[in-house]
N, C-alpha and C positions, 0 to 999 in steps of 0.2 A: 270609586269602589275601594273599599278597604279589606285587607286580610288581617285577622286578629288571632293571635295565639292566646288562648285563655284557659284558666283552670276553673272557670265558673261552672259548677256542677260537673266538673271533670278533673278529678285529682291528678291524672296523668296528662292533662292538657288536651285540647282539641283545637282545630283550626276552623274559623268561621269567616263568612263573608258578610260585610255590612255596607249598605249604601250610606252616602253622606247624610248626616242628620238622623240616621236611625240608631239612636243610642240605647234603645230598649232591647234587651237580649232576646226577647220573644220575636223580634223582627229580624234576627240574624239567621243566616243559612249555614248549616254545617257543610264544610268542604271536606274536612277529615274528621269524621265523628269520633266521639270518645271511645277508647278501647282500654279496658282495664289491664289488658296484657301488653300494651304498647305505650311508650312514653314519647310524646311528640316534643321534639327539642328545638328545631330551627326550621325556617323555610325561606325560599327565595322566589320572587315573582318576576317572570319574564312576559313579553308580549304574548307568546303562544303557549307558554308552559308554566307550571307551578312545580317546584321541587321541594319536597318535604323530607327533613331528616328526622327519622324516628327510630326508637330502640326497642327491640323485642328479644327476650331471653338474654338481654345484656349486650347484644350486638346491634350496631347502627345499620339501618338500611336507608338508601336514597330512593325515595318514591317519586316517580315522574308522572305528572297529570297533564294531559293535553287539554287546554282550556276550551277548545272548540267542541270536543265531543266527550270530555271527562274520562277518556281512556287512560288507564293506569298501567304503568310498567315499573320495573326496578332495574337499577344499574347493577350489572353482575360484578361480584367480587372474586378475585382470583385465588383467595385463600379462605380457609374455614374460620380463622381467628385473626382479627385485624382491627385497625382503627381507620375510620373514614369520616369525612365531614365536608359540608359546604364551605368553599373558600370564599375569596373576595370577588364579588360579581357586581360591578358598578354600571354595566350596560344593560338597559332594559330591553331594547329592541335587537335581540340576538337569540339564536337558538343554541348557543354554546354555554355550557356550565363549567365553571372552574371549581375543582374540588381537590381534596388531598387524600392520600391513602398511604398507609404503612402498616407494619406488623412487627412482631418481635424478631423476625428474620429479614424483613424488607425495610431498608432505610426510607424515611418519609419522602413521598413524591408529591409533586404538584402537577395536576393534569387538567386538560380541557377535553370535554366530550361534546360532540355535536348531537343534540338530543333528537334530531331528525334522522341522521344517518348512523348514529352510534359510533362514529369514527372517533377514536381517542388519540390525543397527542400528549406525550410526556414533555413537560416544560422544564422541570428541573428535579433533581433528586439529591438528598443529603449525600455528601461524599465522605469517604474515609481515607485516611492517610496510610492505610495498610491494604494489601491485597485482600479482597473479600469476595466470596461467592455465595450468595444467599441459597443456592440450590444445595449446599452442603449441610443445611440446617432444616429442621422440621418444626413446624408449629401445630399445635393441636388445641382444640377446646373440648374439655371433658366436663362431666357434671357429677359432683359428689353429692351423697345424700346426707342431709343434716339430721340431727337427733330427732327432730320432729317430722321428718320425711320430706322437707323442702329440698329442691335441687339447687345446689350451689355451683355456678359456673367457675371453672378454673382454666386459666390460659397457661400453656406450656410451650417452651422452646428448648431445643437441645441440638447438638451436632449429631447428625444421623449416624455417621460411621462409628461414633464413640458410645452409642446407646447400647446398653447391655441389661436386659430386663432384671430388675431387682438389685443391681450392682452399682448404680450411678449415685454419686452424691447429689444432693438436691438443696436448693435455696428457695424457700417459700416466702413470698412478700405479701403484706396486706396493710390496709389502712382502716376502712370500715367505719367512718364517722362523717357527720355533717352532710350526708348525701353525696359526698365526693365520689366520683367515678374514676377508677384507675384503668384506663383503656390499655390494651396490649400495645406497648410502644417499643420502638427500636432503641437499643443502647450500644454504642460502640465499645464502651468500657466493659459491658457485660460479656463480650466475646472472650475476655480473659478467663472467665469461669467456664463458658461453654466449650472452649478449646481444651479445657482440662477435664472434660467429661461431665460437667455439671448439667443437671436439669434445672431450669429456672421456672418457677410457677408464680402466677399472680392469682390470689383468691378474691373473687368478687362477692364477698359475703355481705350479709345484712348490715345495715348502717351506712352503706353506699346506696346510690339511687340506680344501680345498674339494671334492676328489673322493675323500675318504677317507684312511685312514691311510697307504696305499701312496703316495699323492700327496705326503704330507708327508715320508715317509722317503726318497723319491726326490729330495728337495731339501735334504738335510742331510748332515753328515759328509762322506764321500768321494763324495757325489753333489751337493754344493752348487752346482757350476757349472751344473747344470740350471736352477736359478733364474734365473741371468743370461742363459743362452742362450734360455730360454723368453720372457723379457721382450723380448729383442732380436727373436726370431721374431715375437712378437705385434705389435711396432712395425712391422716390415717388412710384415706382413700388412695392417695398417691402411693403409699407404701403397699397397700393391699393389691393395687393394680400393677405393682412392680415398676413403677415410675421412679422409685427411689430406694436406695439402700437404707433400711430402717436404722442402721447405726450411724448414718452420716447425713442426717437431715438438719438443716439450719433454717432459722427464721429471721426475718428482718422487718422492721417497721419504725416509723419516726413520728414524733409529736403524739397525736391521738393514736397513730399506729404503734408508738412506743408504749402507750397504755395497753394496747393489744398484746404486746410482747410481755409486759409485766403480768398481765392476767393469765396468759397461757402457761407461763412457767410455774405459777402457783397451782394451776389446775392439773398440768401434766408435766412435772419437772423432768421426767425421764424420756419424754417423747423426742426431744431435740438434742442434737449434739452441741449446738451453739446458738447463741442469740445475739443479734446486732440490734440494739435499741438506741435510736438517735433522738436527741432532745425529748425524752419520754415524759409524758404527763402521767405520773405515777402516784402522786400524793393527792388523790382526787378530793377527799373529804376536807382536808385542811385548806386546800386552795379554793374550793367552792364555798367555804364558810367565810372567806376573807373578801368582803364586798368592796374593800378599798382598792383592790386590783382592778384596773379598767375593764378587763375582759370578763370578769366574773359574772356579773348580773346578766349580761348579754348571753352568757352560756347556759342560763337556766333552761332555755328551750331545748338544749341538746342533752344535758345531764340531769336536770331537775334542780329544784331549790332545796338544799339540805336543811334549811330552817323548817321545812315540813318533814315530819317524822318518816313518812313513807319513803321519801327520796333519800333522806339521811341514812336510813337502815339499808336501803338497796345499794347505795354508793359504797357504804362500809363493807358490804358483802363481797365486792369485787375490787375495790381500790388495791392496786398492787402492793403499795407500802404497808397497808394495814393488814394484808393477808400473807405476808412473808411468814414461813414456818420452818421448822426443823425439817430439812429435806435435802436430797442430793441434787443440787441445782446443776444445770449444764454450764459449760463455759459461756461467759457473757462479756460483751464489749459495749459499754455505755458511753455515749458522747453527749456533750452539752456545750453551751457557749456562755461565757461570763455575762454577756450583754443581752441575753435572751429575755425579751419582755413578755413572751407568751408562756413559756415554761421556765420559771427562774431556775438558775443552776443548782440551787440547794435541793430541789426535788430529786433529781437523779443522784446527787451527792449523798443525801441521807438514805436513799433507797439502796444504793450500793453498800453503804456502811452496814445497814441492817442485813442485807443478803450475805455479806461476808461473815457476820456474826452467827447467822442461823444455818449457813450452808454446811452440809455434812460430807460433801465431796471435796476432792482435791482440784477440781476444775477452777481455772482462774476467773475472777470477776473483776474486770478492768474498767477504770473510769478515765476518760480523756476530756479535759476541759480546755476548749479553745479560748484563750484569753482575749482574742480580738473579734470574736464572732457573735452573732445573734441567733435568732431561731432558724434562719435559713442556712446556717452553716457559713463556712468561709466564703468571702467575696472573691471574685476573680475566677476565670476559667481554670487556671492551673491549680490554684488553691483548692478548688472544688474537687478536682481529679485526685489531689493528694488525699483528700478525705475518703474518696472511693477506694483508693489504693490501701489505705489503712484498714478499712473494713474488710477488704479481700484478704489482706495479709493475715488478719485475725482468723478469718474462716479457714484459709489454707493451712495456717499453723496448727489449727485444731482439727484438721481433716482426719 
């Protein structure tokens, strides 16, 4: 007996059962049928159980199916906003599932659960070198409304005692490309902001696959601008719902998320107090017209081929470098690496130069070039933390 995860006639994937030699899809049996509102991601087969990891409204659920009677149940999650997934399970003849769980306030845990008795055992948890009590923090999942009415999931975390409606500084993070899903994750270094009263938000906008394949496809190619307007709509929602002080909202993104940063400051230069753009892909048209760059032609599926007029015109309409204008830009901290092979250092360098030329405000627009780093930033645990500290120093200086 084979279990197969397939996207045959199932854009968000489904799980089927096939007997050996039954290669014709018409002979397969649906185990988890296709659901346009649910993304089937992973599964694990045991002697008595089948566990399926699927995502609905952006959140993963662990579905447990008893093979003897097809009874379905779900593993309960202790928080409303979280990250969960099937762990490493090498034993077939067992009723125990190993899985991981974490959130923006709960350090990542590895657990065993007896699928028969529901008894759970905590095996290990990420440790911090400072005193930390997760009960002092709150995590929330809220839904902002996009310009076209779509609901955009947003993950929030803040220190409960420091939350004061409408008065907290806020850092909004986003990526929104290639179908990448940014699950709500724990960060020890982020506590530095939370303990200063910040609200931290992750926007799960179109361009990621958080709500399935359609959510991704509605944020790429000729729909790319949905990514930018979703992020802006989510930011305005946080302000309207008094999750953020409107005069102290910051935004952060890197690589394709840096493209996002460049696009939102052109669209709404007065919405943000400051922007952190890491290795930002901001000269979209020039780069995508250069087919000698190894990544370019492979990226046509994401951005389009600018040798075709419809894609050229669309890219030109949002490319951050090409749309810099006379405006009062917010404070900006732009970082790059001299050895970056994915977004060459001259992209952010020329973007910063143009921003400085057109900026009508007195806000600083800073460029930091790491002479030893590539696209992933500085190597080494402590060097990476220094880059985080540099970003936070910029934010706190401009608070």
